[in-house]
ZATOR-965295 format. One record per residue (C-alpha): residue in three letters; z negated, x negated, y. Coordinates in pm, whole numbers. Layout:
<atom residuo="ALA" zz="Z" xx="X" yy="Y"/>
...
This chain:
<atom residuo="MET" zz="3125" xx="518" yy="-1193"/>
<atom residuo="PRO" zz="2778" xx="351" yy="-1090"/>
<atom residuo="LEU" zz="2803" xx="521" yy="-761"/>
<atom residuo="LEU" zz="2856" xx="826" yy="-919"/>
<atom residuo="TYR" zz="2501" xx="890" yy="-1031"/>
<atom residuo="PRO" zz="2358" xx="837" yy="-675"/>
<atom residuo="LEU" zz="2607" xx="1062" yy="-524"/>
<atom residuo="LEU" zz="2513" xx="1320" yy="-764"/>
<atom residuo="THR" zz="2147" xx="1269" yy="-734"/>
<atom residuo="LEU" zz="2195" xx="1294" yy="-327"/>
<atom residuo="THR" zz="2391" xx="1629" yy="-377"/>
<atom residuo="VAL" zz="2105" xx="1769" yy="-581"/>
<atom residuo="ILE" zz="1839" xx="1666" yy="-305"/>
<atom residuo="ALA" zz="2074" xx="1810" yy="-63"/>
<atom residuo="LEU" zz="2060" xx="2168" yy="-265"/>
<atom residuo="ILE" zz="1708" xx="2146" yy="-313"/>
<atom residuo="ALA" zz="1651" xx="2094" yy="85"/>
<atom residuo="TRP" zz="1888" xx="2383" yy="122"/>
<atom residuo="PHE" zz="1698" xx="2590" yy="-96"/>
<atom residuo="VAL" zz="1336" xx="2503" yy="40"/>
<atom residuo="ASN" zz="1478" xx="2562" yy="398"/>
<atom residuo="THR" zz="1670" xx="2914" yy="317"/>
<atom residuo="THR" zz="1363" xx="3063" yy="127"/>
<atom residuo="PRO" zz="1053" xx="3250" yy="251"/>
<atom residuo="VAL" zz="801" xx="2964" yy="202"/>
<atom residuo="ALA" zz="470" xx="2857" yy="364"/>
<atom residuo="GLU" zz="560" xx="2641" yy="650"/>
<atom residuo="GLY" zz="313" xx="2337" yy="547"/>
<atom residuo="LEU" zz="505" xx="2354" yy="239"/>
<atom residuo="LYS" zz="853" xx="2345" yy="376"/>
<atom residuo="SER" zz="769" xx="2023" yy="578"/>
<atom residuo="PHE" zz="563" xx="1828" yy="301"/>
<atom residuo="ALA" zz="907" xx="1910" yy="68"/>
<atom residuo="ASN" zz="1130" xx="1794" yy="362"/>
<atom residuo="ILE" zz="939" xx="1482" yy="388"/>
<atom residuo="VAL" zz="964" xx="1416" yy="23"/>
<atom residuo="VAL" zz="1294" xx="1495" yy="38"/>
<atom residuo="SER" zz="1368" xx="1257" yy="323"/>
<atom residuo="LEU" zz="1173" xx="972" yy="139"/>
<atom residuo="ILE" zz="1398" xx="994" yy="-180"/>
<atom residuo="VAL" zz="1720" xx="984" yy="47"/>
<atom residuo="VAL" zz="1621" xx="687" yy="228"/>
<atom residuo="GLY" zz="1494" xx="501" yy="-98"/>
<atom residuo="ILE" zz="1851" xx="574" yy="-246"/>
<atom residuo="VAL" zz="2055" xx="477" yy="75"/>
<atom residuo="LEU" zz="1861" xx="146" yy="63"/>
<atom residuo="TRP" zz="1887" xx="83" yy="-289"/>
<atom residuo="LEU" zz="2261" xx="146" yy="-236"/>
<atom residuo="ILE" zz="2280" xx="-111" yy="39"/>
<atom residuo="ASN" zz="2079" xx="-314" yy="-106"/>
<atom residuo="SER" zz="2313" xx="-302" yy="-434"/>
<atom residuo="TYR" zz="2650" xx="-280" yy="-303"/>
<atom residuo="VAL" zz="2644" xx="-438" yy="32"/>
<atom residuo="PRO" zz="2662" xx="-781" yy="25"/>
<atom residuo="MET" zz="2454" xx="-1021" yy="253"/>
<atom residuo="ALA" zz="2227" xx="-1314" yy="265"/>
<atom residuo="GLY" zz="1885" xx="-1262" yy="42"/>
<atom residuo="SER" zz="1686" xx="-1327" yy="403"/>
<atom residuo="ILE" zz="1910" xx="-1062" yy="594"/>
<atom residuo="LYS" zz="1794" xx="-801" yy="294"/>
<atom residuo="ALA" zz="1443" xx="-896" yy="332"/>
<atom residuo="ILE" zz="1437" xx="-806" yy="682"/>
<atom residuo="LEU" zz="1649" xx="-518" yy="652"/>
<atom residuo="ASN" zz="1386" xx="-387" yy="380"/>
<atom residuo="VAL" zz="1092" xx="-461" yy="617"/>
<atom residuo="VAL" zz="1226" xx="-289" yy="882"/>
<atom residuo="VAL" zz="1374" xx="45" yy="698"/>
<atom residuo="VAL" zz="1007" xx="10" yy="548"/>
<atom residuo="VAL" zz="792" xx="-19" yy="855"/>
<atom residuo="ALA" zz="1016" xx="274" yy="1034"/>
<atom residuo="THR" zz="959" xx="533" yy="681"/>
<atom residuo="CYS" zz="602" xx="449" yy="744"/>
<atom residuo="ILE" zz="582" xx="502" yy="1091"/>
<atom residuo="TRP" zz="783" xx="853" yy="1077"/>
<atom residuo="VAL" zz="575" xx="952" yy="797"/>
<atom residuo="LEU" zz="244" xx="861" yy="1016"/>
<atom residuo="LYS" zz="438" xx="1061" yy="1271"/>
<atom residuo="ALA" zz="503" xx="1329" yy="1064"/>
<atom residuo="PHE" zz="152" xx="1395" yy="952"/>
<atom residuo="GLY" zz="35" xx="1352" yy="1302"/>
<atom residuo="LEU" zz="-173" xx="1055" yy="1231"/>
<atom residuo="TRP" zz="35" xx="818" yy="1451"/>
<atom residuo="GLY" zz="-121" xx="914" yy="1765"/>
<atom residuo="GLU" zz="-466" xx="811" yy="1628"/>
<atom residuo="ILE" zz="-350" xx="487" yy="1527"/>
<atom residuo="GLU" zz="-212" xx="405" yy="1854"/>
<atom residuo="ARG" zz="-518" xx="552" yy="2040"/>
<atom residuo="ARG" zz="-740" xx="315" yy="1814"/>
<atom residuo="TRP" zz="-527" xx="10" yy="1877"/>
<atom residuo="THR" zz="-520" xx="84" yy="2279"/>
<atom residuo="ASN" zz="-907" xx="61" yy="2235"/>
<atom residuo="MET" zz="-907" xx="-217" yy="2050"/>
<atom residuo="THR" zz="-680" xx="-448" yy="2284"/>
<atom residuo="SER" zz="-799" xx="-279" yy="2580"/>
<atom residuo="HIS" zz="-1002" xx="-553" yy="2786"/>
<atom residuo="ARG" zz="-1291" xx="-416" yy="2951"/>
<atom residuo="PRO" zz="-1520" xx="-604" yy="3125"/>
């Protein structure tokens, strides 16, 4: 029974994603909706792993940090901001005489 609610939620999210992607909607709104749906799915999957997969606390912490960092980078890439961050990082770390 405890897994019924997350599975029901993922099913509803899949239906929403299908509806958004099959109806004629502005491309920007479609991309934003897909990002929001993806973030919800990542959150639910991470919650399921943290709740139901037995592992050491330190490994859970590392897994959570890796997933959050990867998700943040993915969102920045989706909004087109990652290239700007890379450029600024390169400018800060390049050694110019």
